[in-house]
mmCIF file of the N, C-alpha and C atoms, coordinates in Angstrom:
data_MODEL
# 
_entry.id   MODEL 
# 
loop_
_atom_site.group_PDB 
_atom_site.id 
_atom_site.type_symbol 
_atom_site.label_atom_id 
_atom_site.label_alt_id 
_atom_site.label_comp_id 
_atom_site.label_asym_id 
_atom_site.label_entity_id 
_atom_site.label_seq_id 
_atom_site.pdbx_PDB_ins_code 
_atom_site.Cartn_x 
_atom_site.Cartn_y 
_atom_site.Cartn_z 
_atom_site.occupancy 
_atom_site.B_iso_or_equiv 
_atom_site.pdbx_formal_charge 
_atom_site.auth_seq_id 
_atom_site.auth_comp_id 
_atom_site.auth_asym_id 
_atom_site.auth_atom_id 
_atom_site.pdbx_PDB_model_num 
ATOM 1   N N  . MET A 1 1  ? 118.750 159.395 61.440 1.00 0.00 ? 1  MET A N  1 
ATOM 2   C CA . MET A 1 1  ? 120.048 159.084 62.030 1.00 0.00 ? 1  MET A CA 1 
ATOM 3   C C  . MET A 1 1  ? 120.221 157.586 62.214 1.00 0.00 ? 1  MET A C  1 
ATOM 4   N N  . LYS A 1 2  ? 119.162 156.888 62.609 1.00 0.00 ? 2  LYS A N  1 
ATOM 5   C CA . LYS A 1 2  ? 119.270 155.454 62.841 1.00 0.00 ? 2  LYS A CA 1 
ATOM 6   C C  . LYS A 1 2  ? 119.711 154.729 61.573 1.00 0.00 ? 2  LYS A C  1 
ATOM 7   N N  . HIS A 1 3  ? 119.115 155.086 60.440 1.00 0.00 ? 3  HIS A N  1 
ATOM 8   C CA . HIS A 1 3  ? 119.479 154.455 59.172 1.00 0.00 ? 3  HIS A CA 1 
ATOM 9   C C  . HIS A 1 3  ? 120.950 154.712 58.851 1.00 0.00 ? 3  HIS A C  1 
ATOM 10  N N  . GLU A 1 4  ? 121.398 155.938 59.107 1.00 0.00 ? 4  GLU A N  1 
ATOM 11  C CA . GLU A 1 4  ? 122.788 156.301 58.848 1.00 0.00 ? 4  GLU A CA 1 
ATOM 12  C C  . GLU A 1 4  ? 123.732 155.446 59.685 1.00 0.00 ? 4  GLU A C  1 
ATOM 13  N N  . LYS A 1 5  ? 123.403 155.230 60.954 1.00 0.00 ? 5  LYS A N  1 
ATOM 14  C CA . LYS A 1 5  ? 124.244 154.402 61.825 1.00 0.00 ? 5  LYS A CA 1 
ATOM 15  C C  . LYS A 1 5  ? 124.251 152.949 61.361 1.00 0.00 ? 5  LYS A C  1 
ATOM 16  N N  . GLU A 1 6  ? 123.107 152.440 60.948 1.00 0.00 ? 6  GLU A N  1 
ATOM 17  C CA . GLU A 1 6  ? 123.045 151.066 60.452 1.00 0.00 ? 6  GLU A CA 1 
ATOM 18  C C  . GLU A 1 6  ? 123.942 150.895 59.238 1.00 0.00 ? 6  GLU A C  1 
ATOM 19  N N  . GLU A 1 7  ? 123.957 151.889 58.361 1.00 0.00 ? 7  GLU A N  1 
ATOM 20  C CA . GLU A 1 7  ? 124.804 151.836 57.168 1.00 0.00 ? 7  GLU A CA 1 
ATOM 21  C C  . GLU A 1 7  ? 126.282 151.779 57.545 1.00 0.00 ? 7  GLU A C  1 
ATOM 22  N N  . LEU A 1 8  ? 126.666 152.479 58.606 1.00 0.00 ? 8  LEU A N  1 
ATOM 23  C CA . LEU A 1 8  ? 128.067 152.452 59.030 1.00 0.00 ? 8  LEU A CA 1 
ATOM 24  C C  . LEU A 1 8  ? 128.512 151.041 59.390 1.00 0.00 ? 8  LEU A C  1 
ATOM 25  N N  . TYR A 1 9  ? 127.622 150.267 60.002 1.00 0.00 ? 9  TYR A N  1 
ATOM 26  C CA . TYR A 1 9  ? 127.990 148.916 60.419 1.00 0.00 ? 9  TYR A CA 1 
ATOM 27  C C  . TYR A 1 9  ? 127.991 147.927 59.262 1.00 0.00 ? 9  TYR A C  1 
ATOM 28  N N  . LEU A 1 10 ? 127.542 148.367 58.093 1.00 0.00 ? 10 LEU A N  1 
ATOM 29  C CA . LEU A 1 10 ? 127.627 147.545 56.890 1.00 0.00 ? 10 LEU A CA 1 
ATOM 30  C C  . LEU A 1 10 ? 128.875 147.871 56.081 1.00 0.00 ? 10 LEU A C  1 
ATOM 31  N N  . ALA A 1 11 ? 129.505 148.996 56.380 1.00 0.00 ? 11 ALA A N  1 
ATOM 32  C CA . ALA A 1 11 ? 130.693 149.414 55.633 1.00 0.00 ? 11 ALA A CA 1 
ATOM 33  C C  . ALA A 1 11 ? 131.846 148.448 55.901 1.00 0.00 ? 11 ALA A C  1 
ATOM 34  N N  . PRO A 1 12 ? 132.562 148.042 54.850 1.00 0.00 ? 12 PRO A N  1 
ATOM 35  C CA . PRO A 1 12 ? 133.685 147.120 55.045 1.00 0.00 ? 12 PRO A CA 1 
ATOM 36  C C  . PRO A 1 12 ? 134.846 147.785 55.777 1.00 0.00 ? 12 PRO A C  1 
ATOM 37  N N  . LEU A 1 13 ? 135.567 146.978 56.536 1.00 0.00 ? 13 LEU A N  1 
ATOM 38  C CA . LEU A 1 13 ? 136.763 147.448 57.244 1.00 0.00 ? 13 LEU A CA 1 
ATOM 39  C C  . LEU A 1 13 ? 137.980 147.057 56.411 1.00 0.00 ? 13 LEU A C  1 
ATOM 40  N N  . ASN A 1 14 ? 138.163 147.720 55.302 1.00 0.00 ? 14 ASN A N  1 
ATOM 41  C CA . ASN A 1 14 ? 139.248 147.341 54.404 1.00 0.00 ? 14 ASN A CA 1 
ATOM 42  C C  . ASN A 1 14 ? 140.298 148.434 54.271 1.00 0.00 ? 14 ASN A C  1 
ATOM 43  N N  . GLY A 1 15 ? 140.312 149.362 55.211 1.00 0.00 ? 15 GLY A N  1 
ATOM 44  C CA . GLY A 1 15 ? 141.291 150.441 55.194 1.00 0.00 ? 15 GLY A CA 1 
ATOM 45  C C  . GLY A 1 15 ? 142.458 150.158 56.121 1.00 0.00 ? 15 GLY A C  1 
ATOM 46  N N  . GLN A 1 16 ? 143.206 151.182 56.388 1.00 0.00 ? 16 GLN A N  1 
ATOM 47  C CA . GLN A 1 16 ? 144.383 151.093 57.256 1.00 0.00 ? 16 GLN A CA 1 
ATOM 48  C C  . GLN A 1 16 ? 144.044 151.668 58.628 1.00 0.00 ? 16 GLN A C  1 
ATOM 49  N N  . TRP A 1 17 ? 144.331 150.919 59.696 1.00 0.00 ? 17 TRP A N  1 
ATOM 50  C CA . TRP A 1 17 ? 144.142 151.442 61.043 1.00 0.00 ? 17 TRP A CA 1 
ATOM 51  C C  . TRP A 1 17 ? 145.201 152.506 61.306 1.00 0.00 ? 17 TRP A C  1 
ATOM 52  N N  . ILE A 1 18 ? 144.813 153.568 62.004 1.00 0.00 ? 18 ILE A N  1 
ATOM 53  C CA . ILE A 1 18 ? 145.721 154.646 62.378 1.00 0.00 ? 18 ILE A CA 1 
ATOM 54  C C  . ILE A 1 18 ? 145.764 154.701 63.900 1.00 0.00 ? 18 ILE A C  1 
ATOM 55  N N  . LYS A 1 19 ? 146.982 154.694 64.445 1.00 0.00 ? 19 LYS A N  1 
ATOM 56  C CA . LYS A 1 19 ? 147.160 154.777 65.896 1.00 0.00 ? 19 LYS A CA 1 
ATOM 57  C C  . LYS A 1 19 ? 147.851 156.088 66.238 1.00 0.00 ? 19 LYS A C  1 
ATOM 58  N N  . SER A 1 20 ? 147.537 156.617 67.387 1.00 0.00 ? 20 SER A N  1 
ATOM 59  C CA . SER A 1 20 ? 148.157 157.849 67.850 1.00 0.00 ? 20 SER A CA 1 
ATOM 60  C C  . SER A 1 20 ? 149.639 157.634 68.134 1.00 0.00 ? 20 SER A C  1 
ATOM 61  N N  . ALA A 1 21 ? 150.432 158.628 67.824 1.00 0.00 ? 21 ALA A N  1 
ATOM 62  C CA . ALA A 1 21 ? 151.851 158.596 68.169 1.00 0.00 ? 21 ALA A CA 1 
ATOM 63  C C  . ALA A 1 21 ? 152.033 158.660 69.685 1.00 0.00 ? 21 ALA A C  1 
ATOM 64  N N  . HIS A 1 22 ? 150.980 159.022 70.420 1.00 0.00 ? 22 HIS A N  1 
ATOM 65  C CA . HIS A 1 22 ? 151.044 159.122 71.881 1.00 0.00 ? 22 HIS A CA 1 
ATOM 66  C C  . HIS A 1 22 ? 150.603 157.838 72.574 1.00 0.00 ? 22 HIS A C  1 
ATOM 67  N N  . SER A 1 23 ? 150.238 156.822 71.818 1.00 0.00 ? 23 SER A N  1 
ATOM 68  C CA . SER A 1 23 ? 149.824 155.543 72.408 1.00 0.00 ? 23 SER A CA 1 
ATOM 69  C C  . SER A 1 23 ? 151.028 154.842 73.016 1.00 0.00 ? 23 SER A C  1 
ATOM 70  N N  . ALA A 1 24 ? 150.762 153.896 73.900 1.00 0.00 ? 24 ALA A N  1 
ATOM 71  C CA . ALA A 1 24 ? 151.841 153.112 74.501 1.00 0.00 ? 24 ALA A CA 1 
ATOM 72  C C  . ALA A 1 24 ? 152.623 152.412 73.397 1.00 0.00 ? 24 ALA A C  1 
ATOM 73  N N  . GLY A 1 25 ? 153.924 152.337 73.547 1.00 0.00 ? 25 GLY A N  1 
ATOM 74  C CA . GLY A 1 25 ? 154.784 151.805 72.499 1.00 0.00 ? 25 GLY A CA 1 
ATOM 75  C C  . GLY A 1 25 ? 154.807 150.302 72.361 1.00 0.00 ? 25 GLY A C  1 
ATOM 76  N N  . ASN A 1 26 ? 154.097 149.569 73.201 1.00 0.00 ? 26 ASN A N  1 
ATOM 77  C CA . ASN A 1 26 ? 154.178 148.110 73.142 1.00 0.00 ? 26 ASN A CA 1 
ATOM 78  C C  . ASN A 1 26 ? 153.255 147.504 72.097 1.00 0.00 ? 26 ASN A C  1 
ATOM 79  N N  . GLY A 1 27 ? 152.521 148.315 71.362 1.00 0.00 ? 27 GLY A N  1 
ATOM 80  C CA . GLY A 1 27 ? 151.669 147.810 70.289 1.00 0.00 ? 27 GLY A CA 1 
ATOM 81  C C  . GLY A 1 27 ? 150.352 147.227 70.735 1.00 0.00 ? 27 GLY A C  1 
ATOM 82  N N  . GLY A 1 28 ? 150.081 147.174 72.039 1.00 0.00 ? 28 GLY A N  1 
ATOM 83  C CA . GLY A 1 28 ? 148.862 146.534 72.489 1.00 0.00 ? 28 GLY A CA 1 
ATOM 84  C C  . GLY A 1 28 ? 147.926 147.407 73.296 1.00 0.00 ? 28 GLY A C  1 
ATOM 85  N N  . ASP A 1 29 ? 148.236 148.670 73.445 1.00 0.00 ? 29 ASP A N  1 
ATOM 86  C CA . ASP A 1 29 ? 147.406 149.557 74.260 1.00 0.00 ? 29 ASP A CA 1 
ATOM 87  C C  . ASP A 1 29 ? 146.938 150.764 73.459 1.00 0.00 ? 29 ASP A C  1 
ATOM 88  N N  . CYS A 1 30 ? 146.431 150.510 72.278 1.00 0.00 ? 30 CYS A N  1 
ATOM 89  C CA . CYS A 1 30 ? 146.126 151.620 71.380 1.00 0.00 ? 30 CYS A CA 1 
ATOM 90  C C  . CYS A 1 30 ? 144.661 151.656 70.977 1.00 0.00 ? 30 CYS A C  1 
ATOM 91  N N  . VAL A 1 31 ? 144.113 152.848 71.032 1.00 0.00 ? 31 VAL A N  1 
ATOM 92  C CA . VAL A 1 31 ? 142.851 153.109 70.354 1.00 0.00 ? 31 VAL A CA 1 
ATOM 93  C C  . VAL A 1 31 ? 143.247 153.392 68.917 1.00 0.00 ? 31 VAL A C  1 
ATOM 94  N N  . GLN A 1 32 ? 142.545 152.788 67.979 1.00 0.00 ? 32 GLN A N  1 
ATOM 95  C CA . GLN A 1 32 ? 142.899 152.979 66.579 1.00 0.00 ? 32 GLN A CA 1 
ATOM 96  C C  . GLN A 1 32 ? 141.672 153.378 65.779 1.00 0.00 ? 32 GLN A C  1 
ATOM 97  N N  . LEU A 1 33 ? 141.899 154.148 64.731 1.00 0.00 ? 33 LEU A N  1 
ATOM 98  C CA . LEU A 1 33 ? 140.830 154.661 63.885 1.00 0.00 ? 33 LEU A CA 1 
ATOM 99  C C  . LEU A 1 33 ? 141.038 154.212 62.448 1.00 0.00 ? 33 LEU A C  1 
ATOM 100 N N  . MET A 1 34 ? 139.928 154.022 61.734 1.00 0.00 ? 34 MET A N  1 
ATOM 101 C CA . MET A 1 34 ? 139.979 153.687 60.318 1.00 0.00 ? 34 MET A CA 1 
ATOM 102 C C  . MET A 1 34 ? 138.865 154.444 59.602 1.00 0.00 ? 34 MET A C  1 
ATOM 103 N N  . ALA A 1 35 ? 139.213 155.089 58.504 1.00 0.00 ? 35 ALA A N  1 
ATOM 104 C CA . ALA A 1 35 ? 138.195 155.744 57.685 1.00 0.00 ? 35 ALA A CA 1 
ATOM 105 C C  . ALA A 1 35 ? 137.346 154.672 57.009 1.00 0.00 ? 35 ALA A C  1 
ATOM 106 N N  . ILE A 1 36 ? 136.024 154.837 57.070 1.00 0.00 ? 36 ILE A N  1 
ATOM 107 C CA . ILE A 1 36 ? 135.087 153.941 56.391 1.00 0.00 ? 36 ILE A CA 1 
ATOM 108 C C  . ILE A 1 36 ? 134.078 154.802 55.641 1.00 0.00 ? 36 ILE A C  1 
ATOM 109 N N  . ASP A 1 37 ? 133.324 154.196 54.759 1.00 0.00 ? 37 ASP A N  1 
ATOM 110 C CA . ASP A 1 37 ? 132.300 154.939 54.032 1.00 0.00 ? 37 ASP A CA 1 
ATOM 111 C C  . ASP A 1 37 ? 131.318 155.566 55.012 1.00 0.00 ? 37 ASP A C  1 
ATOM 112 N N  . GLY A 1 38 ? 131.218 156.874 55.007 1.00 0.00 ? 38 GLY A N  1 
ATOM 113 C CA . GLY A 1 38 ? 130.257 157.573 55.846 1.00 0.00 ? 38 GLY A CA 1 
ATOM 114 C C  . GLY A 1 38 ? 130.717 157.894 57.246 1.00 0.00 ? 38 GLY A C  1 
ATOM 115 N N  . GLY A 1 39 ? 131.937 157.505 57.610 1.00 0.00 ? 39 GLY A N  1 
ATOM 116 C CA . GLY A 1 39 ? 132.378 157.789 58.964 1.00 0.00 ? 39 GLY A CA 1 
ATOM 117 C C  . GLY A 1 39 ? 133.729 157.211 59.307 1.00 0.00 ? 39 GLY A C  1 
ATOM 118 N N  . VAL A 1 40 ? 133.855 156.817 60.572 1.00 0.00 ? 40 VAL A N  1 
ATOM 119 C CA . VAL A 1 40 ? 135.119 156.336 61.113 1.00 0.00 ? 40 VAL A CA 1 
ATOM 120 C C  . VAL A 1 40 ? 134.845 155.156 62.038 1.00 0.00 ? 40 VAL A C  1 
ATOM 121 N N  . ALA A 1 41 ? 135.683 154.119 61.924 1.00 0.00 ? 41 ALA A N  1 
ATOM 122 C CA . ALA A 1 41 ? 135.622 152.988 62.855 1.00 0.00 ? 41 ALA A CA 1 
ATOM 123 C C  . ALA A 1 41 ? 136.644 153.230 63.960 1.00 0.00 ? 41 ALA A C  1 
ATOM 124 N N  . LEU A 1 42 ? 136.302 152.856 65.184 1.00 0.00 ? 42 LEU A N  1 
ATOM 125 C CA . LEU A 1 42 ? 137.173 153.024 66.330 1.00 0.00 ? 42 LEU A CA 1 
ATOM 126 C C  . LEU A 1 42 ? 137.378 151.658 66.958 1.00 0.00 ? 42 LEU A C  1 
ATOM 127 N N  . GLY A 1 43 ? 138.617 151.189 66.964 1.00 0.00 ? 43 GLY A N  1 
ATOM 128 C CA . GLY A 1 43 ? 138.908 149.857 67.470 1.00 0.00 ? 43 GLY A CA 1 
ATOM 129 C C  . GLY A 1 43 ? 139.905 149.874 68.609 1.00 0.00 ? 43 GLY A C  1 
ATOM 130 N N  . ASP A 1 44 ? 140.108 148.711 69.203 1.00 0.00 ? 44 ASP A N  1 
ATOM 131 C CA . ASP A 1 44 ? 141.025 148.515 70.322 1.00 0.00 ? 44 ASP A CA 1 
ATOM 132 C C  . ASP A 1 44 ? 142.078 147.508 69.885 1.00 0.00 ? 44 ASP A C  1 
ATOM 133 N N  . SER A 1 45 ? 143.333 147.931 69.820 1.00 0.00 ? 45 SER A N  1 
ATOM 134 C CA . SER A 1 45 ? 144.384 147.033 69.339 1.00 0.00 ? 45 SER A CA 1 
ATOM 135 C C  . SER A 1 45 ? 144.605 145.842 70.265 1.00 0.00 ? 45 SER A C  1 
ATOM 136 N N  . LYS A 1 46 ? 144.187 145.936 71.526 1.00 0.00 ? 46 LYS A N  1 
ATOM 137 C CA . LYS A 1 46 ? 144.317 144.803 72.452 1.00 0.00 ? 46 LYS A CA 1 
ATOM 138 C C  . LYS A 1 46 ? 143.323 143.696 72.134 1.00 0.00 ? 46 LYS A C  1 
ATOM 139 N N  . SER A 1 47 ? 142.231 144.057 71.472 1.00 0.00 ? 47 SER A N  1 
ATOM 140 C CA . SER A 1 47 ? 141.164 143.096 71.169 1.00 0.00 ? 47 SER A CA 1 
ATOM 141 C C  . SER A 1 47 ? 140.728 143.238 69.710 1.00 0.00 ? 47 SER A C  1 
ATOM 142 N N  . PRO A 1 48 ? 141.611 142.905 68.772 1.00 0.00 ? 48 PRO A N  1 
ATOM 143 C CA . PRO A 1 48 ? 141.271 143.093 67.356 1.00 0.00 ? 48 PRO A CA 1 
ATOM 144 C C  . PRO A 1 48 ? 140.118 142.217 66.881 1.00 0.00 ? 48 PRO A C  1 
ATOM 145 N N  . GLU A 1 49 ? 139.788 141.177 67.639 1.00 0.00 ? 49 GLU A N  1 
ATOM 146 C CA . GLU A 1 49 ? 138.681 140.298 67.251 1.00 0.00 ? 49 GLU A CA 1 
ATOM 147 C C  . GLU A 1 49 ? 137.316 140.930 67.544 1.00 0.00 ? 49 GLU A C  1 
ATOM 148 N N  . ARG A 1 50 ? 137.284 141.952 68.357 1.00 0.00 ? 50 ARG A N  1 
ATOM 149 C CA . ARG A 1 50 ? 136.025 142.627 68.691 1.00 0.00 ? 50 ARG A CA 1 
ATOM 150 C C  . ARG A 1 50 ? 135.613 143.584 67.580 1.00 0.00 ? 50 ARG A C  1 
ATOM 151 N N  . GLU A 1 51 ? 134.319 143.670 67.362 1.00 0.00 ? 51 GLU A N  1 
ATOM 152 C CA . GLU A 1 51 ? 133.776 144.586 66.358 1.00 0.00 ? 51 GLU A CA 1 
ATOM 153 C C  . GLU A 1 51 ? 134.049 146.024 66.798 1.00 0.00 ? 51 GLU A C  1 
ATOM 154 N N  . PRO A 1 52 ? 134.652 146.831 65.948 1.00 0.00 ? 52 PRO A N  1 
ATOM 155 C CA . PRO A 1 52 ? 134.903 148.220 66.333 1.00 0.00 ? 52 PRO A CA 1 
ATOM 156 C C  . PRO A 1 52 ? 133.614 149.034 66.368 1.00 0.00 ? 52 PRO A C  1 
ATOM 157 N N  . LEU A 1 53 ? 133.624 150.067 67.169 1.00 0.00 ? 53 LEU A N  1 
ATOM 158 C CA . LEU A 1 53 ? 132.526 151.028 67.179 1.00 0.00 ? 53 LEU A CA 1 
ATOM 159 C C  . LEU A 1 53 ? 132.643 151.877 65.923 1.00 0.00 ? 53 LEU A C  1 
ATOM 160 N N  . ARG A 1 54 ? 131.524 152.407 65.461 1.00 0.00 ? 54 ARG A N  1 
ATOM 161 C CA . ARG A 1 54 ? 131.535 153.210 64.241 1.00 0.00 ? 54 ARG A CA 1 
ATOM 162 C C  . ARG A 1 54 ? 130.762 154.496 64.476 1.00 0.00 ? 54 ARG A C  1 
ATOM 163 N N  . TYR A 1 55 ? 131.336 155.589 64.001 1.00 0.00 ? 55 TYR A N  1 
ATOM 164 C CA . TYR A 1 55 ? 130.765 156.911 64.210 1.00 0.00 ? 55 TYR A CA 1 
ATOM 165 C C  . TYR A 1 55 ? 130.708 157.676 62.899 1.00 0.00 ? 55 TYR A C  1 
ATOM 166 N N  . THR A 1 56 ? 129.702 158.538 62.771 1.00 0.00 ? 56 THR A N  1 
ATOM 167 C CA . THR A 1 56 ? 129.643 159.426 61.619 1.00 0.00 ? 56 THR A CA 1 
ATOM 168 C C  . THR A 1 56 ? 130.748 160.471 61.772 1.00 0.00 ? 56 THR A C  1 
ATOM 169 N N  . HIS A 1 57 ? 131.046 161.151 60.676 1.00 0.00 ? 57 HIS A N  1 
ATOM 170 C CA . HIS A 1 57 ? 132.046 162.217 60.753 1.00 0.00 ? 57 HIS A CA 1 
ATOM 171 C C  . HIS A 1 57 ? 131.610 163.292 61.741 1.00 0.00 ? 57 HIS A C  1 
ATOM 172 N N  . ALA A 1 58 ? 130.328 163.632 61.744 1.00 0.00 ? 58 ALA A N  1 
ATOM 173 C CA . ALA A 1 58 ? 129.816 164.663 62.657 1.00 0.00 ? 58 ALA A CA 1 
ATOM 174 C C  . ALA A 1 58 ? 129.954 164.234 64.117 1.00 0.00 ? 58 ALA A C  1 
ATOM 175 N N  . GLU A 1 59 ? 129.673 162.973 64.403 1.00 0.00 ? 59 GLU A N  1 
ATOM 176 C CA . GLU A 1 59 ? 129.804 162.480 65.782 1.00 0.00 ? 59 GLU A CA 1 
ATOM 177 C C  . GLU A 1 59 ? 131.255 162.543 66.242 1.00 0.00 ? 59 GLU A C  1 
ATOM 178 N N  . LEU A 1 60 ? 132.175 162.102 65.398 1.00 0.00 ? 60 LEU A N  1 
ATOM 179 C CA . LEU A 1 60 ? 133.585 162.123 65.780 1.00 0.00 ? 60 LEU A CA 1 
ATOM 180 C C  . LEU A 1 60 ? 134.078 163.562 65.915 1.00 0.00 ? 60 LEU A C  1 
ATOM 181 N N  . ALA A 1 61 ? 133.647 164.441 65.022 1.00 0.00 ? 61 ALA A N  1 
ATOM 182 C CA . ALA A 1 61 ? 134.049 165.844 65.106 1.00 0.00 ? 61 ALA A CA 1 
ATOM 183 C C  . ALA A 1 61 ? 133.574 166.474 66.416 1.00 0.00 ? 61 ALA A C  1 
ATOM 184 N N  . ALA A 1 62 ? 132.344 166.181 66.826 1.00 0.00 ? 62 ALA A N  1 
ATOM 185 C CA . ALA A 1 62 ? 131.819 166.717 68.086 1.00 0.00 ? 62 ALA A CA 1 
ATOM 186 C C  . ALA A 1 62 ? 132.626 166.194 69.271 1.00 0.00 ? 62 ALA A C  1 
ATOM 187 N N  . PHE A 1 63 ? 132.972 164.905 69.246 1.00 0.00 ? 63 PHE A N  1 
ATOM 188 C CA . PHE A 1 63 ? 133.779 164.326 70.326 1.00 0.00 ? 63 PHE A CA 1 
ATOM 189 C C  . PHE A 1 63 ? 135.163 164.974 70.375 1.00 0.00 ? 63 PHE A C  1 
ATOM 190 N N  . LEU A 1 64 ? 135.816 165.090 69.226 1.00 0.00 ? 64 LEU A N  1 
ATOM 191 C CA . LEU A 1 64 ? 137.157 165.675 69.197 1.00 0.00 ? 64 LEU A CA 1 
ATOM 192 C C  . LEU A 1 64 ? 137.141 167.129 69.659 1.00 0.00 ? 64 LEU A C  1 
ATOM 193 N N  . HIS A 1 65 ? 136.129 167.869 69.275 1.00 0.00 ? 65 HIS A N  1 
ATOM 194 C CA . HIS A 1 65 ? 135.999 169.260 69.714 1.00 0.00 ? 65 HIS A CA 1 
ATOM 195 C C  . HIS A 1 65 ? 135.903 169.321 71.240 1.00 0.00 ? 65 HIS A C  1 
ATOM 196 N N  . ALA A 1 66 ? 135.080 168.462 71.816 1.00 0.00 ? 66 ALA A N  1 
ATOM 197 C CA . ALA A 1 66 ? 134.922 168.429 73.274 1.00 0.00 ? 66 ALA A CA 1 
ATOM 198 C C  . ALA A 1 66 ? 136.215 167.994 73.955 1.00 0.00 ? 66 ALA A C  1 
ATOM 199 N N  . ALA A 1 67 ? 136.903 167.006 73.382 1.00 0.00 ? 67 ALA A N  1 
ATOM 200 C CA . ALA A 1 67 ? 138.159 166.534 73.966 1.00 0.00 ? 67 ALA A CA 1 
ATOM 201 C C  . ALA A 1 67 ? 139.217 167.636 73.939 1.00 0.00 ? 67 ALA A C  1 
ATOM 202 N N  . LYS A 1 68 ? 139.314 168.337 72.825 1.00 0.00 ? 68 LYS A N  1 
ATOM 203 C CA . LYS A 1 68 ? 140.284 169.430 72.718 1.00 0.00 ? 68 LYS A CA 1 
ATOM 204 C C  . LYS A 1 68 ? 139.965 170.562 73.686 1.00 0.00 ? 68 LYS A C  1 
ATOM 205 N N  . ALA A 1 69 ? 138.698 170.726 74.021 1.00 0.00 ? 69 ALA A N  1 
ATOM 206 C CA . ALA A 1 69 ? 138.276 171.764 74.965 1.00 0.00 ? 69 ALA A CA 1 
ATOM 207 C C  . ALA A 1 69 ? 138.478 171.331 76.415 1.00 0.00 ? 69 ALA A C  1 
ATOM 208 N N  . GLY A 1 70 ? 138.930 170.087 76.633 1.00 0.00 ? 70 GLY A N  1 
ATOM 209 C CA . GLY A 1 70 ? 139.211 169.610 77.979 1.00 0.00 ? 70 GLY A CA 1 
ATOM 210 C C  . GLY A 1 70 ? 138.030 169.026 78.722 1.00 0.00 ? 70 GLY A C  1 
ATOM 211 N N  . GLU A 1 71 ? 136.916 168.792 78.034 1.00 0.00 ? 71 GLU A N  1 
ATOM 212 C CA . GLU A 1 71 ? 135.709 168.317 78.710 1.00 0.00 ? 71 GLU A CA 1 
ATOM 213 C C  . GLU A 1 71 ? 135.857 166.936 79.346 1.00 0.00 ? 71 GLU A C  1 
ATOM 214 N N  . PHE A 1 72 ? 136.833 166.154 78.916 1.00 0.00 ? 72 PHE A N  1 
ATOM 215 C CA . PHE A 1 72 ? 136.986 164.795 79.442 1.00 0.00 ? 72 PHE A CA 1 
ATOM 216 C C  . PHE A 1 72 ? 138.262 164.622 80.269 1.00 0.00 ? 72 PHE A C  1 
ATOM 217 N N  . ASP A 1 73 ? 138.973 165.697 80.498 1.00 0.00 ? 73 ASP A N  1 
ATOM 218 C CA . ASP A 1 73 ? 140.248 165.608 81.209 1.00 0.00 ? 73 ASP A CA 1 
ATOM 219 C C  . ASP A 1 73 ? 140.121 164.938 82.572 1.00 0.00 ? 73 ASP A C  1 
ATOM 220 N N  . HIS A 1 74 ? 139.019 165.150 83.257 1.00 0.00 ? 74 HIS A N  1 
ATOM 221 C CA . HIS A 1 74 ? 138.835 164.578 84.595 1.00 0.00 ? 74 HIS A CA 1 
ATOM 222 C C  . HIS A 1 74 ? 138.740 163.044 84.566 1.00 0.00 ? 74 HIS A C  1 
ATOM 223 N N  . LEU A 1 75 ? 138.529 162.467 83.396 1.00 0.00 ? 75 LEU A N  1 
ATOM 224 C CA . LEU A 1 75 ? 138.403 161.011 83.285 1.00 0.00 ? 75 LEU A CA 1 
ATOM 225 C C  . LEU A 1 75 ? 139.752 160.296 83.211 1.00 0.00 ? 75 LEU A C  1 
ATOM 226 N N  . VAL A 1 76 ? 140.819 161.036 82.987 1.00 0.00 ? 76 VAL A N  1 
ATOM 227 C CA . VAL A 1 76 ? 142.126 160.403 82.811 1.00 0.00 ? 76 VAL A CA 1 
ATOM 228 C C  . VAL A 1 76 ? 143.116 160.785 83.906 1.00 0.00 ? 76 VAL A C  1 
ATOM 229 N N  . GLY A 1 77 ? 142.608 161.100 85.064 1.00 0.00 ? 77 GLY A N  1 
ATOM 230 C CA . GLY A 1 77 ? 143.444 161.333 86.220 1.00 0.00 ? 77 GLY A CA 1 
ATOM 231 C C  . GLY A 1 77 ? 144.013 162.682 86.257 1.00 0.00 ? 77 GLY A C  1 
# 
């Protein structure tokens, strides 16, 4: 797994960022995703100069499954 994660951070960020339609409309409060080789990059539109986090497809799928099941609802008030 460690090697796989290291490879993700070598993947170029040359795709298109995707923002949720539910994000704040001012363009600066968005979590954004980009498909990369072997996974997905997760960035913050407020701080585009920061290196985005990178996750394998399996990691993101597990997170989305948990989010859809409501496991993190208590974190957002």
